[in-house]
N, C-alpha and C positions, 0 to 999 in steps of 0.2 A: 686779492691774493688767492692763490690756490691752497687747498687743504694741506698738501705736503709741505709747502714753505712755512705755513703757520705751525704745523705740527713739529717740524724740525726746530723752529725757533723756541716754541713754548716748552717742548719736552727736553730741551737740552739740560744736562745735569746742573750746569751753573745757574740756570734761570728758573728751575722748578721752585714754585712758591714765592716768586718775586713779583713785584708790581710791574706791570707792563703798560706803557702808554700806546694806545691804539689810535692811529690816524685813519680817518675815514675819507672816502672820496667826496662825500656829499653832506657831511655833518661835522659837528665839533668833535674834538678828540675826547677819548674816555681813558682814564687810568683805572686799572683794576687787576684782579687776580683771575686767571683762567682756572676753573675748578673742574675736577674730574669726579663726576658722580656716576650713578648707575647707568646712565644713558650716554656717557662720554664717547664710547666707540661708535655708537649709532649716529650721534650728532656729527662727529668728526668725518664720517664717511660722506655726509651731506654738506660738509663745509659750514657747519653751524657750531658755535662755541658758547659755552655757559661762562659768564663773567660776572664777578662780584665787583661793583664799582668801589673805588677808594673810599667814598663817603659811607658805604655800608660795611666796610671791612671789619671794624671792631665788633659790630653786632654779629657778623658771620663767624668770626673766631670764637665767640661765646656760644652761639647756638647752632651753627651749621644749617641754618634755615634756608632751604632752597628758594624760598620766595624772595630772598634778598638778591638773587642773581637774575640776570637777564640773558636771553639768548640772542646772539648777533650772528649775522651772515658774514662769513669770511670773504665773500666776493666783494663786499663793500669796504674792506680794509685796504688802505694804501701803503701803510708802513707800521711796523712794530718796533718799539724801542724800550729798553729797560729804564725804568724810572730810578733816578738816583737820589 
């Protein structure tokens, strides 16, 4: 997916701070939260996204520790869906 499509989906007012399931072209799906930290704009320009996986979400909410997040390339995304 391109950065604009991801940005449009993730930054939509109804989806901010919601868990998103990311389908990849070549690996298993990941459910997580797209987070916006100090380097968000720089990463977004390069189509990279910082995501806290669902498994680490409770720890993230307590600590906001950036080490709980991973950076993924948006070019490997095939689909984004809101987790219900």
